[in-house]
C-alpha positions in Angstrom: -34.0 -152.3 134.9 -37.0 -153.6 133.5 -37.5 -157.1 135.4 -39.8 -159.2 133.2 -39.3 -160.3 129.6 -42.7 -158.6 128.7 -41.5 -155.4 130.3 -38.4 -155.4 128.2 -39.8 -156.3 125.1 -42.6 -153.8 125.5 -40.1 -151.1 126.4 -38.0 -152.3 123.1 -41.2 -152.0 121.1 -41.9 -148.5 122.3 -38.4 -147.6 121.6 -38.4 -148.6 118.0 -42.1 -147.2 117.4 -40.6 -143.8 118.7 -37.6 -143.8 116.6 -39.7 -144.9 113.4 -37.9 -148.3 112.8 -39.7 -150.2 110.0 -42.1 -152.5 111.3 -40.5 -155.6 109.4 -37.3 -155.2 111.6 -39.4 -155.4 115.1 -39.3 -159.5 115.2 -35.6 -159.9 114.4 -34.9 -157.1 116.8 -36.9 -158.8 119.6 -35.5 -162.0 118.9 -31.9 -160.9 119.1 -32.6 -159.1 122.3 -34.4 -162.3 123.8 -31.1 -164.0 123.3 -28.8 -161.2 124.5 -30.7 -160.0 127.6 -30.8 -163.1 129.6 -27.1 -163.7 128.9 -26.0 -160.2 129.9 -28.1 -160.5 133.1 -26.9 -164.0 134.1 -23.3 -163.1 133.5 -23.5 -159.3 135.0 -21.9 -158.1 131.7 -20.6 -154.6 132.4 -21.6 -151.6 129.9 -18.1 -151.7 128.5 -18.2 -155.6 128.0 -21.9 -154.9 126.4 -20.0 -152.4 124.0 -17.5 -155.0 123.1 -19.7 -157.8 122.6 -22.0 -155.9 120.4 -19.4 -154.3 118.4 -18.0 -157.7 117.5 -21.5 -159.1 116.6 -22.3 -156.0 114.4 -18.8 -156.6 112.6 -19.5 -160.2 111.9 -23.2 -159.8 110.8 -22.2 -157.6 108.2 -19.6 -160.2 107.2 -16.5 -158.1 108.3 -13.3 -159.7 109.5 -11.8 -159.3 112.7 -8.3 -159.0 112.1 -5.5 -159.3 115.2 -3.0 -156.7 115.5 0.3 -157.4 114.7 2.7 -154.9 115.7 5.4 -155.9 113.5 3.5 -155.5 110.4 2.5 -152.0 109.0 -0.2 -151.6 106.3 -1.1 -148.6 104.3 -4.3 -147.6 102.2 -4.3 -149.2 98.8 -5.0 -146.7 96.1 -4.2 -146.4 92.4 -0.5 -145.9 92.0 0.7 -147.3 95.2 0.1 -150.8 94.3 2.7 -152.9 91.7 2.9 -156.4 90.8 4.2 -158.9 93.7 3.1 -156.3 96.4 1.6 -158.4 99.5 -1.9 -157.0 100.2 -4.9 -157.9 102.1 -8.6 -156.9 101.4 -9.5 -154.3 104.0 -11.6 -156.0 107.0 -14.6 -153.9 106.0 -14.3 -153.7 102.3 -17.3 -155.4 101.4 -20.8 -156.4 103.1 -22.6 -159.6 103.4 -21.7 -162.6 101.2 -19.0 -161.0 99.2 -17.3 -159.8 102.8 -17.5 -163.5 103.7 -15.5 -164.3 100.7 -13.1 -161.4 100.6 -12.6 -159.4 103.6 -9.2 -159.7 105.5 -7.8 -162.1 103.2 -4.0 -162.0 102.2 -3.0 -161.7 98.6 -0.2 -161.1 96.0 -0.7 -158.9 93.1 -0.4 -160.7 90.0 -1.7 -157.9 87.5 -3.0 -154.3 87.4 -5.3 -153.8 84.2 -7.6 -151.1 83.5 -7.6 -149.8 87.0 -8.4 -153.1 88.6 -6.0 -155.1 90.7 -5.7 -158.9 90.0 -4.7 -160.8 93.1 -3.9 -164.6 94.1 -4.9 -165.3 97.6 -2.3 -167.1 99.8 -4.7 -168.6 102.2 -5.7 -171.7 100.2 -9.4 -170.7 100.2 -11.6 -170.3 97.5 -11.7 -168.4 95.3 -7.9 -168.4 94.7 -8.0 -165.5 92.2 -9.9 -162.3 92.4 -9.9 -158.8 90.9 -10.9 -155.5 92.9 -10.6 -152.0 92.8 -7.4 -150.5 94.5 -9.6 -149.1 97.1 -10.3 -152.4 98.9 -6.8 -153.0 99.7 -4.2 -152.5 102.3 -0.7 -152.9 101.1 1.9 -154.5 103.6 4.9 -152.2 103.8 6.9 -153.4 106.6 7.1 -156.7 108.6 
């Protein structure tokens, strides 16, 4: 492993250059590596732990929700025709990226209407927005508790 910060940075820069990563990404990637590498080395992060840490970071950085598994709940894909009024649904954890993902991903709701292909819902978590309209494909439908 590369020992010095300067060696690690040079190695990372060479990798990005070789892979034709756009120049404007170099500084942010280097800043992220500057935070990650000391932590990983100090805490002797294993390759498997590194994959898990970076996977969680990637999901959160994109605005995707981390949903706990509940073995008693069964969810199916939302699509036109399988959603009806009063269904309990949730927005897929990765339905949207960025700010929309932070507002909607992973939230539970009740279907209040279906109009012109859009599914209107009332969220059940007391956060804002309280109501929303989405395409059916962004939902999962609760079929069993």
